[in-house]
N, C-alpha and C positions, 0 to 999 in steps of 0.2 A: 242153824239149830244147834247144827250136827258141832261149828268151830264154839260155839258159846258153849255147850255141854262139855266136849275138850277143856275150854276156859277151866270148868267148872272140876272139873278130875284136876290139872298141871294145880291149882289154888288148895288146893284139896288134898295132894300127895306131899305139896312145900308143905303145906300145915302141920300133916302130922309129922314130916321130917323133922320139923323145929321141935315138934312134942306137941301139939295141940291138935287133940284127935275131935272133942265138940264142936269140929263145922259148923258154923248154922246155915238151915236151907229157908229161912225167910224169904230167900228171893228168889227160890226156883218156887213156892206157892206160887210168890207174887209172880215169874212167869207166866205157870203156866195157867191162873186165872187170866192173867193178859192176853193169853190163848188160845182161854176159852172165848171168851169176849169179844175178840173180832171172828172166827170161825164164824160163828153164831149171826153176826153181824152179815158176815159174808154170805149165811142160809138162808138169811131173814129177808136178801137183796139188795143188799148195804154195793155203793157202788167201787169201785177200785181207791177213789179219791179218798174214798171212809175209812177201806180199808189202810191208805198208806197212813192217814194219821192215824189211829191208829196204833202202827210198828211202830211210826215216830216218834211217839207218846211212850212209846217200851223202851225205844233206844235212845228217850231223852234220860230214863230211870237210869239206863243203865248207865250213861254216861257220869253220870252222876252219883251212880253207886260207886263208879272208879276214881272220880272225885276226890271223892271220902275217902276214900282209900288212901290215893295219892297225898293226902293230906295226916291221915296218923302215922301215930307212931308204929313202924312193921319195920321187923329186920329188911337188910336189905335187901336181902335174896328176894322175898315175897312181894317188895318194891316195883325192886327188877321185875318183876314178870307181869305185875298190876301193871306196869308202864307200857310195856311192846303188846300188854292185849289190851289196853286202853286206846292204842290208836287204828288196831281194827274195829274196835267198836266205832271211835270218830268216824273213820273210812267209812263201815255200813251206815250210819246213820248220813253222810252226805247224801250217799244213795239213795236209802229209802226216800231221803226231804227229795231232792232234786229228779225221781219218782213220779213224790205227789206233784210234786211242782210244773211237771213235765205235760 
């Protein structure tokens, strides 16, 4: 979560440098809701597998968001940051999937 927070800051800073200071926070809200949901599931006794399924669903959404961004008409500076972050997101998704299946 710390790395994802850093990713958001990097993108917001790059967007601001390009003159776009109205960054959308819908992904942030969705992320908070998702984390709250799987924390609640954990509190109610869901096992590790169910929690990892929820985490993987969040990772799926993150991957989709990055894939959509890479296909958008964005300045190269932003695309470079997005591509770099996407590689990290894909790796995290793979780790979560492996833990879920392990």
